C-alpha positions in Angstrom: 167.4 163.1 44.4 165.1 165.2 46.3 167.2 168.6 45.3 166.4 167.6 41.7 162.6 167.4 42.2 162.6 170.6 43.8 164.6 172.2 40.7 161.9 170.3 38.7 159.0 171.7 40.8 160.3 175.4 40.7 160.9 174.9 37.2 157.2 173.7 36.5 156.0 176.5 39.2 157.2 179.3 36.9 156.1 177.8 33.9 152.5 177.6 35.5 153.1 181.5 36.2 154.3 182.4 32.7 151.2 180.4 31.4 149.3 182.6 33.4 150.6 186.1 32.0 150.7 184.9 28.8 147.0 183.9 28.5 146.1 186.9 30.0 148.2 189.2 27.3 146.4 186.5 24.8 143.5 187.3 25.4 142.9 190.7 26.2 142.7 191.9 23.1 139.6 189.9 22.0 137.4 192.2 24.0 139.3 195.5 23.1 139.6 195.1 19.4 138.3 197.1 16.7 135.6 195.4 15.0 136.9 194.6 11.3 136.5 196.5 8.3 133.2 196.0 5.9 134.9 195.4 3.3 138.0 192.8 2.3 139.4 189.9 0.0 136.4 187.3 -1.3 137.2 184.0 1.1 136.6 180.0 -0.2 135.8 178.2 3.1 136.8 174.5 2.8 135.2 172.1 4.6 135.9 168.5 4.5 133.4 165.9 5.9 132.9 162.6 6.9 129.7 161.7 8.6 127.5 163.1 10.9 127.6 164.2 14.9 124.7 165.7 17.1 125.9 169.4 16.3 126.5 169.0 12.4 124.0 171.1 11.6 124.3 174.1 14.0 128.6 173.9 13.3 128.0 173.8 9.1 125.3 176.7 9.5 127.6 178.7 11.0 129.5 178.6 8.1 126.6 179.6 6.2 125.3 182.7 7.9 128.5 184.6 7.7 128.3 188.7 7.9 130.7 188.9 5.0 130.4 190.1 1.8 131.7 188.0 -0.5 132.6 184.1 0.0 131.9 180.6 -1.2 131.5 177.1 0.9 132.9 174.0 -0.8 132.0 170.7 1.2 134.4 168.1 0.5 132.6 164.2 0.9 134.5 160.8 0.1 132.0 158.5 0.0 128.8 159.2 -2.3 126.6 157.1 0.3 127.8 159.5 2.9 124.6 160.5 5.2 125.9 163.9 6.0 124.7 165.0 2.4 121.3 164.7 3.0 122.6 167.1 5.6 124.1 169.6 2.7 121.1 169.0 0.3 119.1 170.5 3.2 121.0 173.8 3.7 121.7 174.0 0.2 117.7 174.8 0.0 117.5 176.5 3.3 120.4 179.3 2.0 120.1 179.6 -1.6 122.2 183.1 -1.2 124.9 181.1 0.0 127.3 180.2 -2.5 127.7 176.7 -1.5 129.0 173.5 -3.5 129.3 169.9 -2.5 132.0 167.7 -4.1 132.7 164.2 -3.7 135.8 163.5 -3.9 136.6 160.1 -4.2 140.2 159.8 -4.7 142.7 158.8 -2.4 145.9 161.0 -3.0 148.0 159.9 -0.2 147.5 158.8 3.5 145.6 161.8 4.9 142.3 162.0 4.2 141.9 165.5 5.1 144.6 166.5 2.9 143.3 164.5 -0.1 139.8 165.7 -0.1 141.1 169.5 0.1 143.6 168.6 -3.1 140.2 168.0 -4.6 138.5 171.0 -3.6 141.5 173.3 -4.9 140.8 173.9 -8.2 137.0 174.9 -7.4 137.9 177.8 -5.3 137.2 180.9 -6.7 139.1 183.8 -3.9 142.8 184.0 -2.9 141.8 184.0 1.0 141.9 180.3 1.5 139.9 179.2 5.0 140.4 175.3 6.3 137.7 174.2 9.0 136.8 170.8 10.2 133.5 170.0 9.6 132.5 169.9 13.5 134.0 173.4 14.3 131.2 176.2 15.2 132.2 179.7 14.7 130.3 183.0 15.2 128.9 185.1 12.0 132.2 187.5 12.4 134.8 184.9 12.1 135.2 185.0 8.6 135.3 189.2 8.7 137.8 188.9 12.0 139.8 186.5 10.1 140.1 188.6 6.8 141.2 191.6 8.9 144.0 189.9 10.4 145.8 189.8 6.6 145.6 193.7 6.9 148.9 193.7 8.4 151.4 193.3 5.6 153.4 190.0 5.5 150.8 188.1 7.3 150.5 184.2 5.5 148.5 181.7 7.6 146.5 182.8 10.6 144.4 180.0 12.8 142.3 180.4 15.9 142.3 178.6 19.5 139.5 176.5 20.0 137.7 175.1 22.8 135.8 172.0 23.4 132.1 171.9 23.1 129.7 170.5 26.2 131.3 167.2 27.8 128.6 164.3 27.8 131.0 161.1 29.1 134.3 161.5 31.2 136.6 160.9 28.0 135.2 163.7 26.4 135.2 165.9 29.6 139.5 165.2 30.0 139.7 166.3 26.4 138.1 169.6 27.1 140.1 170.2 30.6 143.2 168.6 28.3 142.8 171.4 25.9 141.6 174.4 28.4 144.8 173.3 31.3 147.7 171.8 28.7 146.8 173.0 25.3 146.0 176.5 24.9 148.1 177.6 28.0 151.4 176.2 26.1 149.6 178.0 23.2 149.9 181.0 24.7 153.4 180.8 26.1 154.7 179.8 22.4 153.0 182.7 20.9 155.0 185.0 23.4 157.7 183.1 24.0 159.3 182.0 20.4 158.1 182.7 16.7 154.8 181.3 15.9 155.9 178.2 12.8 152.7 176.1 13.4 148.9 176.6 12.9 145.8 175.0 15.1 144.1 172.3 12.9 140.5 173.5 13.7 140.1 176.2 11.4 143.1 178.3 9.3 143.2 180.6 6.7 146.1 181.5 4.4 146.9 183.4 1.3 146.7 181.4 -2.1 150.3 183.2 -2.6 151.4 181.7 0.6 150.1 178.5 -0.4 151.7 178.4 -4.1 155.1 179.0 -2.0 155.2 176.1 0.1 154.1 173.9 -3.0 150.6 173.6 -2.6 149.2 170.8 -0.6 150.5 167.8 -2.3 153.7 167.9 -0.2 151.5 167.3 3.0 149.7 164.0 1.4 151.1 162.0 3.9 152.2 164.0 7.1 149.8 163.6 10.3 149.9 166.3 11.6 149.1 168.8 8.6 148.6 171.6 10.6 151.8 172.0 12.1 153.3 171.2 8.6 151.5 174.1 7.0 151.8 176.5 9.8 156.0 175.7 9.6 156.0 175.7 6.3 154.7 179.2 5.6 156.6 180.6 8.6 159.8 179.2 6.3 158.9 180.9 3.5 159.5 184.4 5.6 155.6 184.7 5.7 154.2 186.0 9.7 152.3 183.0 11.1 149.3 184.6 13.2 147.3 182.8 16.3 144.1 185.1 16.4 142.8 185.6 19.6 139.3 184.7 18.6 138.1 181.5 19.9 136.2 178.8 17.9 134.1 175.9 19.3 134.8 172.2 18.3 132.3 169.4 19.1 133.5 167.5 21.6 133.0 163.8 21.0 131.3 161.4 23.4 135.1 160.1 24.6 135.4 156.9 26.3 138.6 156.7 28.7 140.3 154.3 26.5 139.4 157.0 23.4 140.6 160.3 25.6 143.9 158.0 26.0 144.4 156.9 22.1 143.6 160.6 21.4 146.7 162.0 23.6 149.1 159.1 22.9 148.6 160.0 19.0 148.9 163.8 19.8 151.9 163.3 22.3 153.8 160.9 19.7 153.3 163.9 16.7 154.3 166.4 19.1 157.3 164.5 20.1 158.0 164.0 16.5 157.2 167.8 14.9 159.6 169.3 17.7 161.7 167.2 19.5 163.1 170.2 21.6 160.1 171.8 22.5 158.4 168.6 23.5 161.2 167.6 25.9 161.5 170.9 27.3 157.8 170.0 28.1 158.1 167.8 30.5 159.4 170.3 33.1 155.7 171.5 33.0 154.0 168.4 35.3 154.4 170.0 38.5 152.2 168.0 40.2 153.9 165.0 39.9 157.1 166.8 40.9 155.8 167.7 44.2 154.4 164.4 44.7 158.0 162.9 44.2 159.3 165.3 47.1 156.4 164.2 49.2 157.2 160.8 48.8 160.9 161.5 49.5 160.3 163.4 52.4 158.3 161.1 54.1 154.9 162.6 53.9 156.2 165.8 55.7 153.6 168.4 56.4 155.6 171.1 54.3 155.5 169.0 51.3 152.2 168.3 51.4 152.0 172.5 51.5 153.8 172.0 48.2 151.2 169.6 46.7 148.9 172.2 47.7 150.0 174.7 46.6 150.7 172.7 43.0 147.1 171.9 42.9 145.9 175.4 43.5 147.9 176.9 41.0 147.1 174.6 38.3 143.7 174.8 39.3 143.7 178.7 38.4 145.9 178.0 35.5 142.8 175.2 34.4 139.7 178.0 35.5 141.5 180.8 33.9 142.1 179.2 30.5 138.2 178.0 30.4 136.2 180.6 31.6 138.4 184.1 31.1 140.2 182.9 28.1 138.0 180.5 25.8 134.8 181.4 27.6 133.9 177.8 27.7 130.9 175.3 29.6 133.4 172.5 31.6 131.0 171.9 34.6 133.1 172.4 37.8 132.7 168.7 38.6 135.2 168.3 35.5 137.8 170.5 37.7 138.3 167.8 39.8 139.2 165.3 37.4 142.6 167.6 37.0 144.9 166.0 39.5 144.4 162.5 37.6 144.4 164.1 34.4 148.0 165.7 35.6 148.9 162.2 36.0 147.9 160.8 33.0 149.5 163.3 30.9 153.2 162.4 32.6 152.3 159.0 31.8 151.5 159.7 28.4 154.7 161.8 28.2 157.2 158.9 29.2 154.8 156.8 26.8 155.4 159.0 23.7 159.0 157.9 23.5 158.0 154.1 23.7 156.6 154.1 20.4 156.0 155.4 17.0 152.4 153.6 16.3 149.4 155.8 16.8 145.6 154.8 15.8 144.0 157.3 13.6 140.4 157.2 12.1 140.2 153.5 12.6 143.3 152.7 11.2 146.7 151.9 12.7 149.8 153.9 11.3 153.5 154.2 12.1 154.6 157.7 12.6 158.2 158.1 10.7 161.1 160.5 12.0 159.5 163.1 9.2 156.6 163.0 10.7 154.4 160.8 8.0 152.2 158.3 7.9 153.3 154.8 7.4 151.0 151.9 7.4 152.0 149.7 10.5 153.2 146.4 10.5 
C-alpha cells in the first residue's frame, strides 16, 4: 500500500510543478501584451442583480466608467422591491452619459435565476458583442477594451477571465480565497495548456451574438446549475474557440462562515464531477498532502517521511503564493496561507463526499443535480 501512495505522491508533485509552469506561462502575456485598439464593436453588458453587498457601489460603478467608445449596460432585477434598485437609480443620475437601463425581470424562466434574468434582458441588447458579468465583480477601466481586442482573432466565440477573491473578513471567506488561489486558478491554467478549453469562468463571460445563436440561445441553459460551463462547452462544440484571457477581475468575497464555505465547495465539487467526470476523477491525484501523510503513517513516523510531508507543504505553499501574489495580484493576508494544510485536508474530504450524493444547496434552496447537470427540486 505504501508503494501506491508513493506513486500517487509522485503524480501529485508532478501536477504541482506543472501547475507552476502553466501559471507562469499563462500570466506572462498580461504585463507584456500591447494595449488594445481604441475602436472595436459595440458591447452590451448584462448585469443580473439580487440584493446589495458592501462593495456593490464600487463593483457596479466599475462597469459604468469603462474607457470604451460604445457600450450599453443592462441591469436586470427580479424583485421590484430589491434594495439594489435605489443604488441603481443613484448611479444612473451620477453617470448620465452612460447608456444604462434598469429592467425588472419578474418571470421565472427555469430553475436558474441568472439565466432567467438574462433571457428577459436579451431583447434589449443593441450590440453584437455580449458581456455577462455577475453583480459582485470589480473590473478595471480597460476591461471592455481588453475583451473586445481578444475577438480580433478570427474564430473566437467566447472569452472569459480568471478572478481573485476580494478582501477576506472571516475564516470562511479566507478559506474561499485560498481555495481559488491554490486550487482553482492553477487547475484552469493547466487545462488551458494541456487540453483545449471547453468551459468558461462565470464571473465575466463575453461572446458574440453569432455564437449565442449557434448554440440555440440561452433557453437550453434554463435549468442547468453550471451555466458557465455549459455556455463554454456548447460554444466550443460549434467549432468556435473558447479563450481565457489573462486579465484578472475581482469578485466580492462575502462574509462566509466555515459551514457556508463547505456548502459552497461541495456544490462546486458535485457540479464539477457531473460536468467533467473523467477530469474530476483524475483531479484526485492532486491531493499531495494526503498522500504524504499516508506515507508518514505507513512508515511509522520515520524522519525521512516527515521530510516528504515538509517538501509537500513547501511545494503547495509555493504554488498558492505564486498564484495569489504573482498571478492574481491578490491581497490574501499572510496568516491565511497558514490555513493551507487544513484546507487541503478538507478538499480531499470534499472530493470524496462529492461521490456520495447529488444534492446541493443554492440560493437558500435545496436541489438535486441530475446526471446531465440540470437542477431538480430536492425531495
